[in-house]
N, C-alpha and C positions, 0 to 999 in steps of 0.2 A: 529889038533886043530886050529880052525879059530880064529884069533886075530882081534879085532875091536877097532879102535881108534877114539874117537870123538874129535871134535874141533869146535870152533865158538861161544861158550858161552860168556857171559859177562854181563855187566850192561847196561840197556837201560831204557829210560823214558817211561811211559805209552803212548801207541799209536805208539811206535817205532817198528823197525823190527830187526830181527837177522836171520842169516842162519847158521844152524848147518850142519856139515859134519861128516860122518862116513866112514872111510876107512877100508876095510876088507882085510885080508892077502890073501884071495882067494875068488872066486865067491861063493855066497850062494843065492839061489833064494828067500828065505824068509828072509826079513830084515825089521826092523821097529824101531820105537821110543817109549819109555816109559818115564815116569817122576815120580819123587817122591818129594813131598813137605815136609817140616819139620813137623813131627808129623802125617803124613798121609801115607797110603799104596801106593805102586807103582801102577801107572795106565797106561793103554794103551793110546797112542796118535795117532799114524798113522803107517801103515805098508803096504808093498806089500805082497800079499799072494803068494802061490806057482806058480800060473799062471800069476803073474805080475800085478794083479789088486790092486789098492790102496784102503785101507780102513781107515776111520778116526773115532775118537771118536766124540761123539755128541757135546762136548764142543768146538771142533775146529771151528765149525760154519763158514766154508769157509775162516777162517783166516790163516790156515796153509796149506802148500802144500808139499807133499813128492815127491821126484824125484830121479832118479838114473842115474849114468854113468857106464854102464857095462864095458866099456873099462878100467875104473879105479877102478872097484869093490867098488864104492863109492855111498853112499846114502845121500841125502840131506833133510833137513827139513827147508823150508822157513816159517818163522813165522812173520806175520804182525799183526798190531793192538794189540800188546801185552798189557796185563793188569797185575796189581800186582798179581792177583791170578794165573798167569802163572809162577810165581817164583818157581823154583824147580831145582833139578838135573835131567838133561835129559840123558837118557841112550839109546844107540844103542844096538839092539839085533838081532841075526840071527841064521840060521840053523834050523834043525828039532826041533820043540817044543821050539824054542828060547833057544837052549842049549848054545849059546855063547853070552857073554855080554861084553860091553866096560866098561871103568872105570867111565864114566859119565862126564858131563860138566855142570857147574853151569850157570843157567840163572836167573838173578835178574832184576825184573821190578820195578822201583820206581814210586811212584804216584806223 
């Protein structure tokens, strides 16, 4: 059972930045980020596929960057130019078919 622990969420003003971290208890090639805003379905944000290639949701529009430190089994999500519509709980997921999920970290962007 892989355990994922997110950190780095918080409150930021529109236009600001945050960096989320997700530490895994063991290495898993497929890791990524999803988010869920109040009253909405969970949606894909960014992820590394099985071959290590990053993929992004269209709404990222160059504002977010996913990166990883394999030595630390940690994935990061650098989020710049945040907007109020980015407010959501951000989840880290990993493993085959994203079978493992973290507890989520709240990101709130004020206007």
